[in-house]
N, C-alpha and C positions, 0 to 999 in steps of 0.2 A: 703876342700871338702864341696861343697854345697849339702845338702841332700834334698833340696826342690824338690818334684816330684820324688825322687828316692826311692828305697826300702832299708830297713835296717832290720837286724835280731838281736834280743836280746835273748840270751839264759838265762834261769832262769828269764825271764821277767815278770812272774806272781806275783812276790813279791819282797820286799826289794830293794837292789841296782839295780837289773835288771829292776824292775818296774819303778823306778825313771829315769833310762836311757831311757826306752821306752817312757815315757811321755816327756822327754826333746827332744828326736828326733822327736816325733810326733808334738810337738809344733813348730818345725822348718820346718815342711812341709814334713817330711819323711813318707812313708807308712811302718809301722812297723809290722813285723811278730814276734809274741811271740812264742818262742820255749821253751816248758816247759813240765814236766810230770804231772802237776796239770791241768787237763782238765777244771775243773769248773772255777778256778780262771783265767786260761789263756784265756779261751773263753770270760770271762767277761771283761778282760783288752783289748783284741782285739776289742771287740764291743765298748768299751769306746773310743778307739783311732781311730776307723775306719780302723783298719788294719786286720790282719789275725792271726790265731792260728794254730800251729802244735804241736801235742803231739809227742815228740821224746826223746829218750835216746841219749845224746850228743856223746856217744861213739859208737853208732850204725850207720854204714856207710849208709845203705839203708834209714833209717829214717831221718837222717840229709840231705841226698841228696834230698829226697822228700821235705823237708822243704825249702832247697835252691831253688829248682825248683818253689815252690809255691811263695816264695818271689820275684823271678825274674819275675813272672807274674804281680806283683803289680807295677813294674817299674824297671829300671836298678839297680842291686844290688850294692850299694856304701859303705855300712857300716855294720860291724859286731861287736857286743859287747858280749864277752864271760863272762857272769856273773853267770852261773850255777855252783854250787859247794856244796860239803858236807864235813862233818868232822866226826871224830871218836876219842874221847878222851880216851886214855889208855896209861899207862906207858909201856915202852919196856918190862920190867919185873915188875909186881906189888909186893906189900908187902908180898903177899902169895906165891911168886915165879912163878906166872903164866905169861907166855910170851904173848906178843901182838898177837891178833888174826890175822893170816896172811891173811885170806880171807877179813877181814875188812880193812887191810892195802891196799890190792890189789884193793878193791872197791873204796877207796878214790882216789887212783892214777888213776884208770880207768876213773872215772868221771871228776876229777879236771884237770888232766894232759892229758891223752889220749883223753878225750872228747874235751878239748880245742883245741888240735892239729887237731883232726878230723874235727871240725867245721871250723878251719882256712883253712885247705887245700881245703875243698870242696867249701867254700864260695869264697876263692881267685880264684879258678878255674873258677867260674862263673863270678867274676869281670873281669878276664882276657879277657873274650869274649865281654865286653862292650866297647863302644867307649870312648877314653880319653876325659876328661872334660876341659883340659887346655893345654897350650903350653908345659908344663913339661911332659905331658903324664900321668897325674894322673887318676887312675881308681877307687880307693877305699881306705878305711881306716879301720883298725882293732884295737880294744882296748880290751885287756884282763884284767880281774879283778884277781889280785893275793891277797896278804895280807902282812901286816907287819910281820906275822908269818913266812914268807919266810926268814926273817933276825933275828927276835927276838922270835923264837919258844919257847913256854913254856913247862913245864913238861906235858907229856901226849899228846903233839902235833906232835909226830914223823911223822905220816902219813900225816896230814894236812900240816905241814911245808915242808915236802919233796915234796908234790904235788905242793904247791905254789912256792917253790923254783925252781921246774922244769918249771913252767910257766915263772918265771923271766928269767931262763936260755934260754928259747925258743926265747925270744924277739929279741935279736940281730941277731942270725943266720937266723931266719925266715924273719926278716926285710931285711936282705941282700939277701935272696932268692927271695923275692917278689919285690925287687926294679926293677927287670927286667920287671915286668908287671905293674909298676906304682901303687903298693899297699903299703901303709905305715902300720907299726905295732908298737904299743906302749902298755905299761902295767901300770895300776894303782894299787898301793898297799895300800888299805885302812887300817886305824887303827881301833879303837873301834867305830863302827857305830850303831846307834839306829835303829835296824830292829826288825821284829816280833820274832826273835829268843830269845829275852829276855822276852817275854810274856807281859802281861798287868796287871794293878792294882797297889795298893799302894806298895806292896812288890817289884814288878818289878821296880818301879820308885826309890825306895830307893837303890836297887842294882845298877841301872844304875848311880845314883848320886855318889855312892861309887867308881865305876869304873872310873868315870870322874875325880876324884881327882888326878889320875896319869897322866892325860894329861897336857902337858906343858902349853898351852894356845890356845884356851879358855878351861877352865876346865869343860868340858862336853863331852858327846859322840857326834860324828859327825852325821849329818843328811844325809840320802841317797841322797837327792838333791844336797848336796855339792860334793859328789862323782860324780854324774851325770854331774855336771857342769864341772869338770875336764875331764871326759870322752868326753864330747861334744867338749871341747877345743882341745883335741887331735885329734878328728875327723876333726874338721873344720880348724885347723891351718895347712896349707900345708907344713910347714917347721919342724914340729914335727915328728920325726921318730926314731925308735930303742931305745926308752927311757923307763925307769922304774921310776915312780914318786910315792913317798909316800904321801898320803893325810891322815894325822894322828894327826894334832894339835901338832906335835913335840914330841909325846910319844915314849918312848923306853920301850917296854914291859918287866917287870921283870920275873924271872923264874916261878913264880906262883902267 
């Protein structure tokens, strides 16, 4: 899929992996719409990339539809990267006998899983109305960001792992659904990636170095640009479809 001159949506594009993906797409000629809840950062990124910003809850139908409509005005919508996500660390039952907060569990699934599907269905509907770009009938490509937690969920990650496992589970059936309109769907499962979630400063660097020791090779946290590279390959390679790829340096996450 050639994104030059086309539009692309990146959810969670104001920071971290989403930001790296937005920059990679923009560098390849795409007009990128940043969909994020952080208006200040999202607007700044959109200005940097010469794209657009939409403040939207990924699980809100009307807000995401408005973002899709805005992206379509930038050019034919050809790519969607679902990078928005949240976590909530808590044991199913903690040491004091308190059960997991059900509302917190539902919030994580609403954003990470329901939000991902909401963005897929609305973006794909817009892609279906575009003209095919090649003899195969290709119209677009979607890449979801899951996590190795979908496979190696740690203690306290029930909500996060369930949500990302759901994203993994969506990949094949949705790719099969969207094959009829020429839209491919793949998923990337990142490992330990150096993003702003770890903070900054000497203490943060020591903590990240400690985490990196568990990575098979290279023994460090991944860079967001390395995830963006794989995301872009999945968008641009016309024969990649219905696949889930771990990008994790070979790590297998221990229980804690």
